C-alpha positions as CSV (number, residue, x, y, z in Angstrom):
1,M,18.0,-6.1,-19.6
2,Q,17.4,-6.5,-15.8
3,A,16.6,-2.8,-15.3
4,V,14.0,-2.8,-18.1
5,A,12.2,-5.8,-16.5
6,T,12.3,-4.0,-13.1
7,D,10.9,-0.8,-14.6
8,R,8.1,-2.8,-16.2
9,L,7.3,-4.5,-12.9
10,T,7.3,-1.2,-11.0
11,R,5.1,0.4,-13.6
12,A,2.6,-2.5,-13.5
13,K,2.6,-2.4,-9.7
14,L,1.9,1.3,-9.7
15,Q,-0.8,1.0,-12.2
16,R,-2.5,-1.7,-10.2
17,L,-2.2,0.3,-7.0
18,A,-3.6,3.4,-8.7
19,G,-6.6,1.3,-9.9
20,D,-7.1,-0.2,-6.4
21,L,-6.6,3.1,-4.5
22,G,-8.4,5.4,-6.8
23,G,-5.7,7.1,-8.8
24,Q,-2.1,8.1,-8.8
25,S,-2.7,11.0,-6.4
26,E,-4.1,8.4,-3.9
27,V,-1.0,6.2,-4.4
28,A,1.2,9.2,-3.6
29,R,-0.9,10.0,-0.5
30,F,-0.7,6.5,0.7
31,L,3.1,6.3,0.2
32,G,3.7,9.8,1.6
33,V,5.3,11.2,-1.6
34,H,4.5,14.0,-3.9
35,R,2.2,12.9,-6.8
36,S,4.8,14.0,-9.3
37,Q,7.0,11.2,-7.9
38,I,4.4,8.7,-9.1
39,S,4.5,10.1,-12.6
40,R,8.3,9.9,-12.7
41,W,8.2,6.3,-11.6
42,L,5.6,5.5,-14.2
43,S,7.8,7.2,-16.8
44,G,10.7,4.9,-16.0
45,D,12.5,6.3,-12.9
46,E,13.2,3.7,-10.4
47,P,12.0,4.2,-6.8
48,D,14.6,4.4,-4.1
49,P,14.9,1.3,-2.0
50,K,12.8,2.7,0.9
51,N,9.9,3.6,-1.5
52,K,10.3,0.4,-3.4
53,A,9.8,-1.5,-0.1
54,R,6.7,0.6,0.7
55,L,5.3,-0.2,-2.8
56,D,5.8,-3.9,-2.2
57,A,4.3,-3.7,1.3
58,L,1.3,-1.7,0.1
59,E,0.7,-4.2,-2.7
60,F,0.9,-7.1,-0.3
61,V,-1.4,-5.6,2.3
62,L,-4.0,-4.6,-0.4
63,A,-4.0,-8.1,-1.8
64,R,-4.8,-9.4,1.7
65,L,-7.4,-6.7,2.3
66,S,-9.1,-7.5,-0.9
67,Q,-9.9,-11.0,0.5
68,T,-11.8,-9.3,3.4
69,F,-13.1,-5.9,2.2
70,S,-14.4,-4.1,-0.9
71,P,-11.9,-1.6,-2.4
72,P,-13.6,1.5,-0.9
73,T,-13.6,-0.2,2.6
74,A,-10.0,-1.3,2.2
75,R,-8.9,2.3,1.4
76,K,-10.7,3.6,4.5
77,W,-9.3,0.8,6.6
78,L,-5.8,1.6,5.6
79,S,-6.0,5.3,6.5
80,G,-8.2,5.0,9.6
81,T,-7.0,4.3,13.1
82,N,-7.3,0.7,14.2
83,A,-7.8,-0.6,17.8
84,H,-5.8,-3.8,17.0
85,L,-2.9,-1.5,16.1
86,G,-3.0,0.5,19.3
87,N,-5.2,3.2,17.6
88,R,-2.5,3.7,14.9
89,R,-3.1,3.9,11.2
90,P,-2.1,0.9,9.1
91,L,-0.5,3.2,6.6
92,D,1.8,4.6,9.3
93,L,2.9,1.1,10.2
94,I,3.5,0.1,6.5
95,A,5.7,3.2,6.1
96,R,7.8,1.9,9.1
97,N,8.0,-1.6,7.6
98,R,5.8,-3.1,10.2
99,V,3.7,-5.1,7.7
100,A,3.3,-8.1,10.0
101,E,1.3,-6.1,12.5
102,V,-1.0,-4.8,9.8
103,I,-1.6,-8.3,8.4
104,A,-2.3,-9.5,12.0
105,A,-4.9,-6.7,12.3
106,I,-6.5,-7.8,9.0
107,E,-6.7,-11.3,10.4
108,Q,-8.4,-10.0,13.5
109,A,-10.9,-8.1,11.3
110,D,-11.5,-11.3,9.4
111,L,-12.4,-13.0,12.6
112,D,-14.7,-10.2,13.6
113,S,-12.6,-9.7,16.7
114,Y,-12.8,-6.6,18.8
115,A,-9.8,-5.0,20.4
């Protein structure tokens, strides 16, 4: 019963992310996986721990970004370089599990701070 609940949560998370990011292909691009992987996860395959952590991190960061930016601006912000992150892309840091730095950069953007 636990696996079924996890599958449903993963599918719901992927569907939300696809809606926020502009489709399953965009989720795949943001996670650095092939788009067929997203389809497999939506069909019930469970993501490996590394990709599950990336999904959780991306969901968390998008939730925080939605408090500051519109969805199109949030998508651009995630894939663009950011001075508060040493001219690195937020997505690259999320992929390396450095979510705290990304959240700090969002906070700086919220304060209209310049790096």
